[in-house]
C-alpha positions as CSV (number, residue, x, y, z in Angstrom):
1,L,-7.1,-44.1,129.5
2,S,-9.9,-41.6,128.7
3,M,-11.6,-41.0,125.8
4,A,-13.2,-37.8,124.0
5,E,-16.0,-39.5,123.1
6,Y,-17.1,-43.3,124.6
7,P,-17.9,-45.3,122.5
8,P,-15.5,-44.5,119.8
9,P,-17.4,-44.3,116.4
10,T,-15.3,-46.2,113.2
11,M,-14.0,-44.2,110.1
12,R,-13.7,-40.7,112.6
13,R,-11.0,-39.4,114.6
14,T,-11.4,-39.6,118.5
15,T,-9.2,-37.9,120.8
16,L,-7.3,-40.7,123.3
17,R,-6.5,-38.9,126.5
18,L,-4.0,-40.9,129.2
19,A,-3.1,-39.0,132.5
20,V,0.4,-41.2,133.8
21,S,2.0,-40.9,136.9
22,D,4.6,-41.5,138.8
23,V,4.5,-44.8,141.9
24,Q,4.5,-41.6,144.3
25,G,1.2,-40.3,142.6
26,R,2.7,-37.5,141.0
27,P,2.3,-36.5,137.1
28,L,4.5,-38.0,135.3
29,A,5.9,-35.4,132.7
30,G,8.8,-36.0,129.7
31,A,7.6,-40.2,129.5
32,R,7.7,-41.4,126.3
33,V,3.6,-42.7,125.8
34,C,3.2,-45.4,122.6
35,L,0.0,-46.9,121.6
36,D,-0.6,-49.5,120.1
37,L,-4.3,-50.0,118.6
38,D,-5.4,-53.7,117.9
39,M,-8.5,-55.7,116.7
40,P,-8.2,-59.2,118.3
41,D,-10.6,-60.6,116.5
42,C,-9.3,-59.8,112.9
43,P,-5.6,-60.1,112.4
44,A,-5.7,-58.6,109.0
45,M,-5.7,-54.9,110.5
46,P,-3.2,-53.4,109.9
47,L,-0.8,-51.6,112.3
48,N,-2.8,-48.8,114.5
49,R,-0.2,-46.6,116.2
50,P,-1.4,-43.4,117.6
51,Q,1.8,-40.2,118.1
52,A,1.1,-39.6,121.8
53,V,2.3,-36.0,122.9
54,E,2.6,-33.9,126.0
55,V,-0.3,-31.5,126.4
56,A,-0.2,-31.0,129.9
57,P,2.5,-32.7,132.2
58,G,1.6,-36.2,132.9
59,T,-1.2,-35.7,130.2
60,Y,-0.8,-37.8,127.1
61,E,-3.2,-37.4,123.7
62,A,-3.6,-39.0,120.3
63,A,-5.3,-38.9,117.8
64,A,-7.2,-42.5,117.2
65,L,-9.3,-43.9,114.1
66,F,-11.0,-47.5,114.4
67,A,-11.7,-48.4,111.2
68,M,-14.3,-51.2,111.8
69,A,-17.3,-51.4,114.8
70,G,-15.7,-54.2,118.0
71,Y,-13.3,-55.4,120.2
72,W,-10.4,-53.2,120.0
73,Q,-7.1,-53.5,122.3
74,A,-5.6,-50.5,123.2
75,R,-2.1,-51.6,124.2
76,V,-0.1,-48.8,126.3
77,E,3.7,-48.8,127.2
78,V,5.1,-45.8,129.3
79,E,8.9,-44.8,129.4
80,G,9.8,-43.3,132.2
81,E,11.8,-43.2,135.8
82,E,11.2,-46.9,134.3
83,R,9.0,-49.0,131.4
84,Q,5.1,-50.2,132.6
85,V,3.0,-51.7,130.3
86,Y,-1.2,-51.3,130.6
87,T,-3.7,-52.8,128.7
88,F,-7.3,-51.6,127.6
89,Y,-10.1,-53.0,126.4
90,L,-12.5,-51.0,124.3
91,R,-15.9,-51.9,122.3
92,V,-16.2,-49.3,119.1
93,K,-19.7,-48.2,118.1
């Protein structure tokens, strides 16, 4: 997971980029990539599920908007040959 700007700003769209590969390390084209952005310290935060689109073979991007500063969790689900779930933790300024 990489970002156009880190730490990402609040209330301004930023691009999240995911490079997805198969077990042999080849780019995984045509996968279904879903994101779920959550702020664990704020359970009342509304759903934040930006849509990821494939921009090149194995490269997916999503436009994210973080409502407030603090620590966030990005859960990424990849469905290709098999289903994998990854969790990333990030700080928003």
